[in-house]
C-alpha positions as CSV (number, residue, x, y, z in Angstrom):
1,M,-27.2,-90.2,-26.0
2,D,-29.7,-92.9,-26.8
3,D,-27.4,-94.8,-29.1
4,R,-25.9,-98.0,-27.5
5,F,-22.7,-97.4,-29.5
6,D,-22.1,-94.1,-27.8
7,R,-22.4,-95.7,-24.4
8,R,-20.2,-98.6,-25.5
9,E,-17.4,-96.2,-26.6
10,L,-17.4,-94.4,-23.3
11,L,-17.4,-97.7,-21.4
12,L,-14.4,-98.8,-23.4
13,H,-12.7,-95.5,-22.6
14,L,-13.4,-96.1,-18.9
15,G,-11.9,-99.6,-19.3
16,D,-8.8,-98.0,-20.9
17,M,-8.4,-95.6,-17.9
18,L,-8.7,-98.5,-15.5
19,E,-6.2,-100.5,-17.4
20,V,-3.7,-97.7,-17.3
21,L,-4.4,-97.2,-13.6
22,S,-3.7,-100.9,-13.0
23,C,-0.5,-100.9,-15.0
24,L,0.8,-97.9,-13.1
25,A,-0.2,-99.2,-9.7
26,R,1.6,-102.5,-10.3
27,T,4.9,-100.6,-10.5
28,G,4.6,-99.9,-6.8
29,R,5.8,-96.3,-7.4
30,P,3.0,-94.0,-6.3
31,E,5.3,-90.9,-6.2
32,A,6.6,-91.5,-9.7
33,L,5.5,-89.2,-12.6
34,V,2.8,-90.7,-14.7
35,L,4.3,-89.6,-18.0
36,Q,7.7,-91.0,-17.1
37,L,6.2,-94.4,-16.1
38,A,4.0,-94.4,-19.1
39,K,7.0,-94.0,-21.3
40,E,8.9,-96.7,-19.4
41,Q,6.0,-99.1,-19.6
42,N,5.2,-98.2,-23.3
43,L,1.7,-97.2,-22.3
44,S,1.7,-93.9,-24.3
45,Q,1.7,-95.8,-27.5
46,D,-1.6,-97.6,-26.7
47,F,-3.1,-94.9,-24.6
48,G,-2.4,-91.6,-26.3
49,F,-4.6,-89.6,-23.9
50,L,-1.9,-89.9,-21.3
51,Q,0.1,-87.2,-23.1
52,A,-2.6,-84.8,-22.1
53,L,-1.9,-85.2,-18.4
54,G,0.2,-82.6,-16.5
55,P,3.9,-83.3,-16.5
56,T,4.1,-83.2,-12.7
57,M,1.2,-85.6,-12.0
58,T,2.2,-88.6,-9.9
59,V,0.7,-92.0,-10.0
60,A,-0.9,-91.4,-6.6
61,E,-2.5,-88.2,-8.0
62,F,-3.6,-89.9,-11.1
63,S,-5.1,-92.8,-9.1
64,A,-7.1,-90.5,-7.0
65,G,-8.2,-88.4,-10.0
66,V,-9.3,-91.4,-12.0
67,A,-11.4,-92.8,-9.1
68,S,-13.0,-89.4,-8.5
69,A,-13.4,-88.5,-12.2
70,F,-15.0,-91.8,-13.4
71,F,-17.0,-93.2,-10.5
72,L,-20.2,-91.7,-12.0
73,W,-19.7,-93.1,-15.5
74,P,-21.2,-96.6,-15.1
75,R,-24.4,-95.3,-13.4
76,E,-24.8,-92.4,-15.8
77,L,-24.2,-94.5,-18.9
78,F,-27.0,-96.8,-17.9
79,D,-29.4,-94.1,-17.0
80,T,-32.2,-93.4,-19.5
81,E,-31.0,-89.8,-19.9
82,P,-27.3,-89.6,-18.8
83,N,-26.0,-86.3,-17.6
84,R,-23.5,-85.6,-20.4
85,N,-22.1,-82.6,-18.6
86,A,-21.4,-84.6,-15.5
87,L,-19.5,-87.2,-17.5
88,A,-17.2,-84.6,-18.9
89,S,-17.0,-82.1,-16.0
90,T,-15.8,-84.7,-13.4
91,V,-12.9,-85.6,-15.7
92,Q,-12.1,-82.0,-16.3
93,Q,-12.1,-81.1,-12.6
94,D,-10.4,-84.2,-11.2
95,L,-7.7,-84.8,-13.8
96,F,-7.1,-81.5,-15.6
97,E,-7.7,-78.7,-13.1
98,G,-5.0,-76.1,-13.8
99,N,-4.1,-77.8,-17.1
100,P,-6.4,-76.2,-19.8
101,D,-4.2,-77.3,-22.7
102,G,-4.2,-80.9,-21.4
103,W,-7.9,-80.8,-21.1
104,K,-8.3,-79.6,-24.6
105,A,-6.0,-82.4,-25.9
106,Y,-7.9,-85.0,-23.8
107,A,-11.3,-83.8,-25.0
108,A,-10.1,-83.8,-28.6
109,H,-9.0,-87.4,-28.1
110,V,-12.4,-88.5,-26.7
111,Q,-14.3,-86.5,-29.3
112,K,-12.7,-88.7,-32.1
113,K,-15.2,-91.3,-31.0
114,E,-17.8,-89.2,-29.2
115,K,-18.5,-85.9,-31.0
116,W,-20.7,-84.5,-28.2
117,F,-18.1,-84.9,-25.4
118,V,-17.6,-81.6,-23.7
119,T,-20.1,-79.7,-25.8
120,G,-21.9,-77.4,-23.4
121,L,-19.2,-77.2,-20.9
122,P,-17.7,-73.8,-20.1
123,G,-14.1,-73.3,-21.1
């Protein structure tokens, strides 16, 4: 990944994740279901990747998952040789564990802009 546009797209996706996180956190409802709140807040229209999340994921679980899944991204994306598997695998483990169909849908969403995303990961 030596192309600056590849990195830009992933940084924009990270920004989308943080924007969703902020919108959900502002509701003050950590135990609410993400998909329900996303529908109420009209977030699904702008952030289609939310539909890939598990139907029972709460805002609190999503918040913890996003923090854990994406904390490596800024550092990795500015490394000379980013660890592509680390970028994808942390998201898979922290947001989609036990949700293989959701992971496939999410990966397909990201792959629209980044063809290499999840290539080389098992499963």
